[in-house]
N, C-alpha and C positions, 0 to 999 in steps of 0.2 A: 955382412950385409941382416938385417935382424925382416925373414922374407915376411911372417907373421905382422910385424905390427905394420908391414907397407897391408898387405891383405884388410885388416881392421881400416888401414887410411882406404881406401878402394872403394872400397862399400862400407862409407860412415855415410849414414844419413843424418841431417843436419837437426840434431836434437839438442844439441851441445847452446848456451848462454853466448851473444857476440861478445865481441868484445870491444878493447878501446879503442878505435877507430889510430888505423895506423901514416901519421903526414908523410913521415919523409916519402924522399919525391926515387924516383927510379930511377940509377945513374945511366939507365942503356932498355928497352924495353926490349918484353921477351919476344923470342925470334918464334913460333909455332908449333907447333908438328901439327902438320894440319897440308893435306894432303886433298885429290882432289880424282873422280876414276866418272868418266863420264862416255857417253854413244854420240852418235849425229850433232842432236838440241836439247842432251842436255845437260846438269855434272848436277852430284853429287859430294859434298865437300865435308871432307872428316877432320873435326876438327877435336884433336887427345887434352882433353880437358885435369887441372893436377883440384880436388878437391874440395881442397884448404890450401887457402895464397893469404895471403898481404895486402894493406889499396897502398902497398906503397910496388904492388905487381904489377897495375894502371898505370899511366894506359897501354889496352895492348902491339898488333903487327898491325900497321894497318893495309896488312897482307889478310887480314881477321874477319877488319872493316869492311876489304873489300867483299868476300866472302858471304856476310849476313846482306848487303848493300843487294846483291845478287842474287839473293833468295828471297827464296815466295812464302818458306813455309823454315823453321828453325827445327829439329827434333834427338832428342833428349833420351834420355833410359830412364826417366821421368815423366810422364807432363806434366811442365809448370804446371797444373790446371792440381792435378791431385797433389803435390808439393807446396801449395800453396794455406795447408790447415798440417802447421810441420806442427805443429802438435797431436795431428792421428796419424804421424808419421812417424814420431817416434814414442805415442800409443802403440799403434804394431809392432813395433821395437821390443820397447818391455812386455810387449803379455806376451811376444814369440821366448825370449830368453826370460821369465819368472819357469822358478821348478815349480808346479804345483800341487806338489805332493811336497814330504818334512823331510826328504833328503835337502842337507846345504850342498855348497861350493865343496866342502872338505870329505864328502865322499867321493871327489869323485877325483878326489888327491890325493898324492903319497906324503905322507908323514916330510917330508924335504919340500917338497912342495908347496903346506901346508903354510911350517914355515916361511916363503919364500910370500908368500902369500901376506901374511902377515906380522915384516917386516914393512912390507911393503905398503900395506895400507896405515903402517903408525910414523913412517915417515911420512907421509900423503895427506897423513886426516886430516885437516887444518884444506885443502888446498878440496878435500872431496866437504866436506862440509858446503867451501862455497856453492859447491853444485848441489845444493841440497842430497848430500847425498855422504852413505858409511860403512865401515868396517864389517858392522852384520851385517847391514842390507844387500848393499853389491853378495852379499855370501848367499843369499837366498835365492839367485841366479846362475845362468847356466855357463860354461869358462867363453866360449862364442860373445858373449853379453858382459860378461866383464873384460877379458882383453879389449872390444872394443870403446868401452868407456874409459878406460887404461889406459887406451894410445890419446882419446881424443883428449882426455889432461895436457900428454906427450904435448899433444899441437897445440894445446892454444898456451904450453907452459913458451911454443919456441916465437910464441907471438901469432901464429896458425892461427883461419878460421877460417868455415865453411860457409859465415857472411860475404870471406871476396873471396867467396870459390869460384874456380871457371867456371863450374853452371850455374851458376846466381847470378853474378856477371853480365851474361846471355841472357840468359833469361827476362834479366828485367832489360837489355841492352833491344831482343825481340819484340820487347810490348810497347815500347815507347817506340820500335818502327814497327808496329802491326801488322809486328804475319804473325800467322797461325801456326803453331807448334805444338806440338806429338809427345808421345813415348813409347819409346819400344817394349817395354816393359809395366811393372807395377807395383809398389811399396809392397805390397804380398809373397809377390815373386823375388823382390833381391834380397826379404826377408829371409825367403825358401831357400834361400842359398844356401846365409850362412848358418840356422837351425839343419840346414840338409847333410855340414862338415860330419863325418868320423867323429866319435869322442876323445880318438887318440887326433887327430888334429887341431878340436879345438882345445884337449888340453897343452898340445901343443903352441898349440896359436896362443893362450894364456898362460907358458910357463916362458918364454922369450917376451910377450908386452912387461913383463914382471923383470926381466935384466934393471937390475940398476947402477950397471959401473961407471955413467957417463959419456958412452956410447953412441945413446939417444940420439942426442941434435946433436953430434957430427952426422949422424946416417940423415937426418932431417934436412940440413943443411946441402950433405952431397947429392939426394933428391931431391930436392931446390931447384939449385944450382942447373942440374941436368936438363930439368927439364925448362925454366927462364932460357938455355942456353940451346932451346932444344936438339936437347946429346940425343935421339932415336937408342942410341946404339948402346952410348952408357946405361939408359936406362931398362931398356931388353937385356940388358948384359946383368944389368945389380940387381934387376926387384922376378924381370919374365920367363929368362933361362934358368937363374937357381931355382923360381917357385914349381917351374918346368920338371927341374932335372933332380929334385930334391922333394917337392911333392904335389906331386905326380892326379891322385881323386882331389884333391881342392883343384887345384889346377884347370886342371877338365873340370867341376863344374861350374868357378866363378870365371874362367878367362873361355875357355875352349865352348865352352858345347850353349855358351850363349852369342857370342859368334858365332856360330852354323844356324840357330836359331835367331838371328839378326840380319843374314847374307840376301836369302831370299825378298825381308823390306826392305832392303834397300838395294838389290836389283831391281828388283818393277818401281822403285822412283828412279830408279835411272833412265827405262824403260818406258817409265809415264810419256805418253806424248804432248807433247809443245816445248817449247825451251822456257818449264819452270825447275830450277831450279834450286836442291835442297840441300842444306846446311847439318851438320848428322855432329852432336857434340857426346860425347861423351869417355871415361876412364883411358887414361895414355895409355894402357896394357892391351884396350882389344885392339889399337889398330899394330902394334911390333908383333916381331916374326912370326914365325909359319905358319898356326891360327894366330895373326890377325886377321881385321876386318882388310886392311890392306892387299894383304897376298890372295886375302880368301876371296878380293873383288880379280884379281887378277890373269885367279887360277877360271877364272869367269866370263876370261874374254878381252871384260873392258878393257879400257886406254885408265892405269891410276900413275899419274905422276906427285913431288911436292911442292908445294905452292912453300917458297921461299924465298924472298928477294935480300934478304939479309948471307941465303947460303949458295947467292949468282947464281939459283934453277928459276928458269926462268915459269913470268907468274901467268904468262896471259894461256887461254886455253888452244 
């Protein structure tokens, strides 16, 4: 499994061109990665997102609809209000990834890596042009930014788009339902997590994104199927565990540290007086493993349980 390709997916901001709508109906509704953490009068629902999906991944489970209906507010990684201006979000990513000196991408790469990028760029020149890019333009950016652009093109080729990501869907659903929406962090903070990766990790992220051996489509399908099946163990073992063990610095910066920062805010939502439930929508990896929000809330003494009618798990409080 290409870990840094998934890292690029996990933090991909909605800055790409939308795809044509996929009208093919899904054979079944996705099994949600949904938990709830409660005290005597409040619950916080935790919903694991996949940031790029297909139109055929909808409708969602009735469990998700019920959690949304019970919640007075919906919280995302980034506030939908801030994300309304997608050009500004894309520009923040662009400015952070652009080189302000005379260096190019080749300065960060070995001759072998330079050749690998050149071969990839030549093969995908037409796809880049459709997105308003060229190989020479990409060379003006830092490795992490180039890796994300490559990742975005790969997911678009697989028929997936941020337009259909769970975040986008739930943001619209919250707005249509008149729910208050909030964010756990800002666009600038998310961009800083990426730009703060070490040079070694950035180059590794890029090199793995350049792998063009035909395995990418299979990796995308495997992870997408695991998310649709609500298979928390598969997602953790194929993504989180390997990232933690092989790239501990990136795992800590991208996942564990952010979870630790969010936990006090989630706890305050549960502890708030009155019966006002909250739905929290974050990348699925943030919910999983020993550093995940589910285990973090359990460690704080809250009752946390999976909400999954399709799994035979009791979904009532």
